[in-house]
Structure formats: C-alpha cells, structure tokens
N, C-alpha and C positions, 0 to 999 in steps of 0.2 A: 547482876543476877541474870541467869540464862532463862530465855523464855521457854515455855513448855507448849507443846502442840498436842492436840487431841485428834481423834479420828473424825470428828465432825468438821475439823478445819479443812482448808484447800488441799487436795491430794497432791502428793509429791510425784511428778511425772517429768520425763525428759522434754516433752513437747507440750506447748500450751494448747488447750482445746480451742477449736474454731467457734467463734461466737455467732457466725452467720453462714448460711448456705452458699452465698456468693464467694466468700473467701475460700471456702472449701473447693469450690469449682475451679477458681483461678489457680489454686495450688496444684490441683490434679493436672491442669493443662500445662503448667510449667514443668512439673516433674515427669511428664510423659516422655518417653524416649522416641524420637522421630528419626526414621531412616530416610536418607536422600535416595531418590530414584536414580537409576543408572541413565545418564544422558548420552545421546548419540550425536556425534559431530557430523553435520551435513554441510556439503560445500555450498557456498553462496551462489544463487542463480546468476547466470551471465546476462547482462542487459542486451547483448547483440543477438540473442536467440529469439526468433519470432515464434510466438506461441499460437498454435492453431487450435481452434475449437473443434469438437467432433463434427459439427455441422459443416465447417469449412473443409475439413478433410473429405467428407462425403461428396462435396460439390467440386472437387478438384478436376480441372480440365485435362483429360487424358491426352488429347491431341497436342495441347500446349506443352505438356510434360515431355512427350516424345520429341517434339521439336527442340526443346531446351536441351535434352540429353544428347540429341544428335549434333547440336552445335558446340558441344563441349570439345569434340574432337573433329577438327577440320582436316580432311585428307589433303596432302600436298601432291599436286600433280605438276610435273615438270612441263612447262610450256615450250613447245617447239616453235621457234620463229619461222614464219613462212619465208620461203625463198622468193625474194623480190627480183623480178626480171626488169632490169633497168632499161628503159626505152632510150634510144639514142636521141639526142637533141637535134634540132633542125640544122644547127651549125656544123654538126658532124656528118651530115648527109653528103651525098655526092654533089659535085659542083653543078651538074645538070639539074638536079632536083632543086637546089637553092636558086638557081637562075630562073627556073620556071615559077617559083613562088615569090621572088622579090620583084613583083610588078604590081601596078595598081589594078584594082578590079575594074571590069568593063562597065559595071553599073555605078552611077553616081547619083546622089540625092541632092536636088537643088530646090531650095525654098525661097520664093520671091514674095516680098511684101512691099508695102508702100515706102517704107523707110529702111529696108535692109535686104540683103541677099546672102543666103547661107548655103554653102556648098560642102558636101560631105563625101570624102573618098576613103576607101579601105586599101591598105597597103600590106604586102607581105603574106598574102594568103592565096596567091594565084589569080588568074583571070576570073574565077568564080567568086572569089572573095570569102571563102570559107575553108578552114583547115579541118582535117580529120580529128577525131576526139583524142587520139593518143598524142598528137602534136600541139594541142591547144595549151596555152600557158595556164599553170595551176595557181599562180599567185593572184592576189587581188589587184585588178587594174587600177592605175592611177591616172589622174587628169591634170594637165598643165595648160595654162593660158599665157600666151605671149602677145604683147602689144607691138604693133609694127607701123612704121611710117615710111618704109622703103629706103631708109638711110642705111649706110653700111653698118652702123652700130646696131640697129634693129635686126638686120639680117644676121649679124653675128650672134645676137641673142637667140634667134630661132635655131641657128646651127648649134649653138652651145646646148640648148635644151634637148634637141634631138640626139646629139652625140654623147651628152654627159648624163642627163637625167632619165631619159626614156628607156624603157625595157619592153620586151615582147608583151603585147596585149594592152599597152597603154593608149591614152587618147590625148591628142594635142589640139588646142583651140588657138587659132591665130586670128586676131581681130585688128581691124583698122577703122578709124572713124573718118567720115567725110563730112565737112561742113559746107553749107551753101555759100558762105562768105569767102571760102578759100578755093574757089574755082581757079583752075589754071588759065593762063592767057589763051591757050589754044582752044579750050572749051568755050571761052567767052566770045572769041572771034568767030568760031564756026556756028555759034548759036545752038549748040547741042543741048538737049534737055538734061535735067538733073538725073533722070532715070538712066539715060545712056552713060553719063559719067559714072554712076554707081555700078553699072554693068562693067564698065572699063576697069574700075578699081578692083572689082571682085575677080575679074579674069586675071589681073596682074598679080594680086596677092595669092591666088590659087596656084598660078604657074610658078611663082617664086618658091612657095612652100613645097610644091611637088618636086621641083628641081633639087632642093636641098635634101628632102627625104629620100629621093631616089639614090642618093649616095650612101645611105645608112644601111647597116646590116640589122634590120629590125623586122620582126614577123608579127602579123596579125595586129596591126595598129590602125587607129582611126585618125584621120586628118580632117578637121572642120575649120573652114575659113569663114570669116564674117566681114562684110562691108556694110557698115551701119551709118546712117545719117544722124548727126547730133554732136554735141559737145563731147570732148574726149573724156572728161571726168565722169559725165553722166553715163556715157556708153560703157565704160569700164566698170563703174559701180553697179550698174544693172546686171551685167553679165556675171560679175563675181558673186552677187547675191543670188542669182538664179541658178548658176551651175554649181555642181559639186566638184570642187577643185582641190588639188593637193598643194599646188604652188602657183604663184603668179610671177612671171619673168618679164622684165623690161630692160631696155638699154639705157644709155645715157649720152648726152651731147648729140642728139639727133638734129638733123638739118633738113627735114623733109618738108612737105606741104603743110603739115601740122607743126608749126615752128615751136610751139610750146610743149610738144609731147614729151621729148626726151632731153630737155634742157635743164631739168631739175625739178620743175614744179610738179609734173605728173608723178615722177618717181617718189618725190617727197610725200605727195598726196596719198599714193598707194601704201607707202610704208606706215603712214600715220593712221589711215582710215580703213585699210583692207582687213577683213576678218581672217583672211588666208595669208600664210607666210609669203613674203615678197622677196625676190632676189633681183638685185640691180647688177647688170653685167656691164663692166667697163670695157672699152675697146682695148685690144692688145697693142702694146707699144712696139712699133717696128724698130728692130735693131739696125743701127747704121752699119752699112758694110764698110769695113776697113780695107783699104787697098794695101795689099802686101806685095812689096817688091821682092823679086828673087834675089837671094844672097848667094854670092859665089863661094865655093868651097875653098878653104885655106890650102895653099899649096904645100907640097911636101918639102921637108927640110933637105939641105944639101947632102947630109949623111945618108938619108934614105934614098935619095936619087942616085948617089954614087955606089950604093950597095953595101957601104960599111955598116950601116944600122938597118937591120931587117925588121919589117913589121911582123907582129906575132903570128898573124894568120898566114903570112907568106912563109915565115920561118918553119912553121909546122909542116908545111908541104915539102 
C-alpha cells in the first residue's frame, strides 16, 4: 500500500534546511569563491652584499673614500736606472800610486801592561794610515787570529792567512804566549828580567808579521801582535772570548819554545773548545828533486845519412 503525504508533512526540497547558524556559516565559507593574488618573483638577497644603514651612509669618511678610489688605479712609471760610475780599484791604479800606499803607517799604537805587550800597525793606506772615501773597502771587515811560536809551521800559518783568507779592510791578530818556566838559556845566564824578555818576544813577533805582510797586495788592513805571559790554552781562550773573530788559525807540529803549542794538544783543544771556527794548517810537503840525466838523441839511419831516404822537412825544401 502506497503511503500518502499531506501538506502538513516535511516539505519536498532539493536541499535539507540548516538546523543551526554555525553550519550555515561554515557552508558559506566553503562555497565562497576565492581568487589567488598575483605573486611577484623576487631574487634572493646575496649574502656577500654589505648592508649599510642610513646613519652609516651619512657618516662615510670622504677622505678615506677618495684614497680608496685613487688606489684602485696605480699609475705605472718606468724607472730609469741611474748610471753608475764605477770607481777603479786600487789594484788597477798606477804602480806609483800602489807603491806609495803599500807601506806601514808612521804611527803605531803600543799598549804595555804587567803581563802583556800589544802593538798595532796599519798597512796599505799610505804613511798617514787613512784612505780616501772612494777607495775604502765597502765590504764588512773580518778578523782572524793566528797563534805563533816562531816555528816554520806557525810562520807558514801566518803567511797562509794573509795570502789566502785576508782581503782589503780585514784585521789580523797574531798572538804568542810566554811562560816564565820556558825562559831561554841566554836570558837565564844574562839575568835579564821577565819584562825585557817580553819586550824581546814582542819585537820579534812584530817584525816577523810585518815582514810577511809587506809582501802582500793588501790595502787598509790592521796588524795587531800580542806577547802575553801565561799558559797557552788560557791565553788563547781569553783572546777568543774577548775578540770578535771570524776564524782562528794555527799550525801543527811546532818545535818552538812552547813545545806543546803545535804538537797536537793545542790544536785539538781549539777545535773542541773554541766557539769560533778553527783551521789547522799542515806544513807543505817538499817534493824531492829528481836528478835527470841528459839523454843523447838517436843517430840518423844510414839511408838518411847517404841521402837515399830524405826527411819530410828536408824533402819539402
């Protein structure tokens, strides 16, 4: 049986009515048509760009800005090398000029104390002992110390130092030690005092050093000789510590009054204990002369003598 409806029943509609105001509001929000706003694509800010505020821009240093801008472009200026007028060395001077300079100065400094005598000479700067500014050595001077006991080996050490190591403007210290126990027999017999013996040793070492230096082509050099009373090791150690030296030179196998000076003990002591480089000079070995007998020339053959076979040099003629 089909049911029947009346007008008082539920109305026939396509949509169900809202039972509450909240549902009606939500429905309107959902049904509303929303239009998206047009978006602009902006580039991302670079992290390396320094942002200045308006206050900092106002406080910008104008002088610093000008200096910075001027340093952006450095002008290139071609540098012209100055013409150097080369001064002739003393060795290229006239023979007369060199001869007048290669002498010892007239003035010498002598220092005498109770235990030592020190004599200083200047060589290679004329009798006045002073060179002009243009001829003075420009390099830094070097100082050498040579121990001497008047043996041929020690004299060879002095000559080697002057001729091999020294240059213009250098300084040479020559030292010899005198012990009270090693007086010579002549001094003991004459009864001479120790001061006189010290003077005698000082004069001898000075004359020997001057004789060798007088043969050298060196300019503006200082020669200082020492005659000091004391043990050899103590004397050398004190001078090496006191003086500003480049090198210490000693001989070997000496046989002078100081018997232990160059027999190995002192040279070994200097090599092991000296704060300055040490050079030990050995004596040069003398080459034996070989007697050569004259050899007679070989006689000519019979064919050459008879003229049948001619020598090349003669045949060309």
